[in-house]
C-alpha positions as CSV (number, residue, x, y, z in Angstrom):
1,M,-47.3,17.5,134.6
2,Q,-48.6,17.4,138.1
3,K,-48.5,14.0,139.9
4,E,-51.5,13.4,142.0
5,A,-52.5,10.4,144.1
6,T,-55.5,9.7,146.3
7,I,-54.9,8.2,149.7
8,A,-57.4,6.0,151.5
9,V,-56.5,5.1,155.1
10,S,-58.2,2.5,157.3
11,S,-56.9,2.4,160.8
12,R,-58.5,0.7,163.8
13,T,-55.7,1.2,166.4
14,G,-53.7,4.1,165.0
15,N,-51.0,1.8,163.6
16,T,-51.9,2.3,159.9
17,A,-52.6,6.0,160.4
18,Y,-49.0,6.4,161.7
19,I,-47.7,4.7,158.6
20,A,-50.0,6.8,156.4
21,E,-48.5,10.0,157.7
22,G,-45.1,8.8,156.6
23,V,-46.4,7.8,153.2
24,V,-47.9,11.3,152.7
25,D,-44.6,12.9,153.7
26,A,-42.6,10.6,151.3
27,A,-45.0,11.2,148.4
28,R,-44.9,15.0,148.8
29,S,-41.0,14.9,149.1
30,T,-41.0,13.3,145.6
31,G,-43.3,15.9,144.0
32,W,-46.6,14.2,144.5
33,T,-49.8,16.0,145.5
34,I,-51.9,13.8,147.9
35,V,-55.6,14.0,147.7
36,E,-57.7,12.6,150.6
37,T,-60.4,10.1,149.9
38,E,-64.0,11.3,149.6
39,N,-66.3,8.8,151.5
40,G,-68.2,6.5,149.2
41,K,-66.7,8.0,146.0
42,A,-64.4,6.6,143.5
43,P,-60.9,8.2,143.3
44,K,-60.5,10.8,140.6
45,T,-56.7,10.3,140.3
46,D,-55.1,7.5,138.3
47,V,-52.8,6.6,141.2
48,V,-54.2,5.4,144.6
49,V,-52.5,4.6,147.8
50,I,-54.4,2.3,150.1
51,C,-53.2,2.1,153.7
52,F,-54.8,-0.9,155.4
53,W,-54.7,-3.2,158.3
54,C,-54.7,-6.9,157.8
55,R,-57.8,-8.9,158.4
56,R,-58.3,-12.5,157.4
57,H,-55.1,-12.7,155.4
58,S,-56.0,-9.6,153.2
59,L,-57.3,-6.0,153.3
60,D,-59.6,-5.0,156.1
61,D,-63.3,-4.6,155.2
62,A,-63.2,-0.8,154.8
63,S,-60.2,-1.0,152.5
64,L,-62.0,-3.8,150.5
65,E,-65.0,-1.6,150.2
66,Y,-62.9,1.3,148.9
67,L,-61.1,-1.0,146.5
68,S,-64.5,-1.9,145.1
69,L,-64.9,1.7,143.9
70,C,-61.6,1.6,142.0
71,E,-61.3,0.4,138.4
72,G,-58.4,0.9,136.1
73,K,-56.3,2.5,138.8
74,R,-52.6,2.0,139.7
75,I,-52.6,1.1,143.3
76,L,-49.9,1.1,145.9
77,A,-50.8,-0.7,149.2
78,L,-49.2,-0.4,152.6
79,G,-50.4,-2.3,155.5
80,T,-49.9,-3.3,159.1
81,F,-50.4,-6.7,160.5
82,G,-49.6,-9.0,163.5
83,G,-46.8,-10.9,161.9
84,Y,-43.2,-10.6,160.8
85,P,-43.0,-8.8,157.4
86,T,-40.5,-11.3,156.1
87,G,-42.3,-14.5,157.0
88,A,-44.4,-17.0,155.1
89,Y,-47.6,-15.4,156.4
90,A,-46.5,-12.0,155.1
91,K,-46.1,-13.5,151.7
92,K,-49.6,-14.9,151.8
93,V,-51.0,-11.5,152.9
94,R,-49.1,-9.7,150.2
95,D,-50.2,-12.2,147.5
96,N,-53.8,-11.9,148.6
97,V,-53.7,-8.1,148.6
98,A,-52.0,-8.0,145.2
99,N,-54.6,-10.4,143.8
100,A,-57.5,-8.4,145.2
101,I,-56.1,-5.2,143.7
102,S,-55.3,-6.8,140.4
103,E,-58.8,-8.0,139.7
104,R,-59.7,-4.6,138.3
105,N,-56.6,-2.5,138.8
106,E,-52.8,-2.5,138.5
107,C,-51.0,-3.4,141.7
108,L,-47.8,-1.3,142.0
109,G,-46.6,-3.1,145.1
110,V,-47.6,-4.2,148.6
111,F,-45.7,-3.2,151.8
112,L,-46.2,-4.7,155.2
113,C,-44.9,-3.9,158.6
114,Q,-45.6,-5.4,162.0
115,G,-48.3,-3.7,164.0
116,K,-49.7,-3.9,167.5
117,L,-52.3,-6.4,168.4
118,N,-54.8,-5.7,171.2
119,E,-53.3,-7.0,174.4
120,S,-56.5,-8.5,175.6
121,R,-56.8,-10.4,172.3
122,I,-53.2,-11.7,172.7
123,E,-54.1,-13.1,176.1
124,K,-57.4,-14.6,174.9
125,R,-55.5,-16.3,172.0
126,R,-52.8,-17.5,174.4
127,A,-55.5,-19.1,176.7
128,L,-57.1,-21.1,173.8
129,P,-56.5,-24.8,173.8
130,P,-53.3,-25.8,171.9
131,D,-55.3,-27.6,169.2
132,D,-57.3,-24.4,168.4
133,P,-56.0,-22.8,165.1
134,H,-56.0,-19.4,166.8
135,H,-54.0,-20.5,169.8
136,L,-50.7,-18.6,170.3
137,D,-47.9,-21.0,171.0
138,D,-44.7,-19.7,172.6
139,F,-43.4,-18.5,169.2
140,G,-46.6,-16.7,168.4
141,Y,-46.8,-15.2,171.8
142,E,-43.3,-13.8,171.6
143,R,-44.1,-12.4,168.1
144,A,-47.3,-10.8,169.5
145,L,-45.3,-9.2,172.4
146,E,-42.7,-7.9,169.9
147,G,-45.6,-6.5,167.9
148,L,-46.5,-4.2,170.8
149,K,-43.3,-2.2,169.9
150,H,-44.5,-1.6,166.3
151,P,-44.9,0.2,164.0
152,N,-41.8,2.1,165.1
153,E,-39.5,4.6,163.5
154,T,-37.7,2.0,161.5
155,D,-41.0,0.7,160.1
156,L,-41.8,4.2,159.2
157,L,-38.5,4.7,157.4
158,Y,-39.1,1.5,155.4
159,A,-42.6,2.6,154.5
160,K,-41.3,6.0,153.3
161,A,-38.6,4.4,151.2
162,F,-41.1,2.0,149.7
163,T,-43.3,4.9,148.8
164,R,-40.5,6.9,147.3
165,D,-39.3,3.8,145.3
166,F,-42.7,3.1,143.8
167,L,-44.5,6.4,143.3
168,P,-41.9,8.2,141.1
169,S,-42.1,5.4,138.5
170,C,-45.7,6.1,137.8
């Protein structure tokens, strides 16, 4: 039996595309055939991999639009975002993504890794008044600067391992 999965990639800065390349390599190394998404069409495979960037604590708009085409699919999600993947915010994002997927599909898992933020956006958020909810305090600023180094090869290794751990069980 041939194992096929459709991959949908939304990448604004290249962060998610970088992770998606690793996902494809990992999937193929475990015997999966990866089919690229056809714009505006529902996936023909039962398994779907969505590579997204985080927007407003969840999937970006293009990924949400693609998800709306899916029904009854088994979906694995891998994303990049401007936070630490082990923090409370990461849990909130993973929960939101899993809930969005689970409305009409089965969520196989959600992987997150830190990604670059736009440097001008970092500076704009740093300059906001301290009482603004988007202000970057010293901790947030350090996290954002650390994010400029991600995704890196270690993040890619984790994304590949996550993919290998979840796809073969399908």
